[in-house]
KEPANU-525796 format. One record per residue (C-alpha): z, x, y. Coordinates in steps of 0.2 Angstrom, whole numbers, plus 5000, padded with zeros to 4 digits. Last residue first. Layout:
<recs>
ZXY
...
</recs>
This chain:
<recs>
503749754904
503149924899
503150074910
502050214917
502350354930
501150484937
501950624949
500650704959
500250874964
499450954976
498251074972
498051254978
496251324983
496351524985
496851575002
495451715011
495551605026
497151475029
497551375014
499551355015
499251365034
498651175033
496951165042
496551095058
495450955060
496650855071
498050935078
499550975067
501450955069
501250845084
502150855099
503350745110
504250625098
504850795089
503950765072
502550655079
501150685063
499650685071
498350625060
497450745047
495450775051
494750775033
494150945029
492450975032
492651075048
494051195038
492551255027
491651215010
493151095006
494251064989
495750954987
496350954969
497650824962
498550894947
499650774937
501450774932
502050664920
503350524917
503450404904
504450234905
504950144889
505550004901
505349914918
506649804925
506449854944
508149934942
507350034929
505750094939
506750124953
507850254941
506350324934
505750354953
507350444959
507450544942
505850614945
505950664963
504650654972
504950474978
505350504996
503750624998
502850495007
504150475019
503850645027
501950605030
502650435037
503650525051
505550505046
506550375054
507350475059
506950655067
506550795055
507950925061
507051095072
506251245070
506251295051
505951115048
504451105058
503751235047
504151165031
503251005036
501751085038
501851195023
502051035014
500650925018
499151035010
500551145002
500950984989
502051094975
503251134988
503650944993
503850884974
502450764970
501650614979
501750444971
500650364954
501050204947
500650134929
501249954925
501049884906
501049714899
502149684884
502749534890
501649444904
501549534922
501949454937
503849464933
503749644931
502749674948
503949554957
505549654949
504449814957
504449754975
506349704975
506849884968
505649944981
506349884997
505549985010
503750025001
503150185006
503450274993
502850144982
501050164987
500150324981
499150224968
499950064961
499349974945
499649824936
499149764919
499149604909
499349494924
499849304926
501449324917
502549234931
501549164944
501349284957
502649304974
502449474981
503549504996
504249674991
502449734989
501949675007
500549535008
498949535011
498049464996
496249514988
495149444975
493849554963
493149474948
491349414958
490949584961
489049614968
489349774976
489149724995
490549594989
491549704984
491649824999
491649665009
493449625000
493949815002
493549815020
494649655025
495949725013
496149855026
496249745040
497349645032
498749785028
500349745019
499249775003
498649684988
497049674977
496949564963
495749614950
494849494937
494349514917
492949424909
491649484921
492049654919
493949734917
493149914920
492049874936
493249794942
494549924941
493350044950
493349914964
495249914964
495450094965
494550134980
494949934989
495149985007
496950015005
497449934987
499449944989
500049854974
498549814961
498549684948
497349674933
496949524922
495949624908
494449554899
493649734896
494949874901
496249924913
497749984901
499150014912
499050204906
497150234904
496850154921
498250264929
497650424920
495850394928
496650374945
497450534945
496150624938
494850564953
496250574965
495550724975
493750694972
493750504975
495050534989
493850655000
492450554998
493350395004
494150485020
493050385033
493950225022
495550275031
494750295048
494050115047
495650035042
496450125056
495050065069
495249885060
497149895065
498649895051
498450075048
499150115065
500750015061
501249945043
501150065027
499650065018
500050015000
</recs>
């Protein structure tokens, strides 16, 4: 789910969609594992929490086929408008969208066979409530697979700028979105959240999410994270110090969790 605020505007949705190619490249392996762990296949009724502009939802729609269905949910209505348009343009008739916060999901019990969430749960304010809602929506034995950002030290693209700021000043509260993104990087925290949501047979694994670019200019522009309330830690278009000139590419890492209802 895309956090409210800047992303909940048409401009924010367009900015997010502009980095589609980079997400497809860096999250391809993560996405395939999500689908495999959740059991996304022909005829499956699938729920996605935090669909954004529909990257994974449209891939799932192709997997479940005309006998299946995908409900794409997100807190941002403008994001889902993009997702719905892309679904129509691709000819998918098995995709529907619903603008709703994860913790406010209110779906008929047992109405889905599988649920996925890619890099969303760490932004959900009331995660236990959201996970309980997902579990309720799944049929008995239905599976939920989710990915979150891994440990800060294993995510140099964002981790290095955060570490640089922390060496100079305290991170303000509430933390910037890029810091909040690491709120579930602990395996224990993620497993505890899933158990609190009523899930069982939880499996966790670390997954690489490689970023590649021809040069600094071809990297997606980063948002100006305001760590000090007065200045940003990185200007748009500048590269992370973790991958400066002559540095070998280093993968970021995600933590993938799968569980059963």
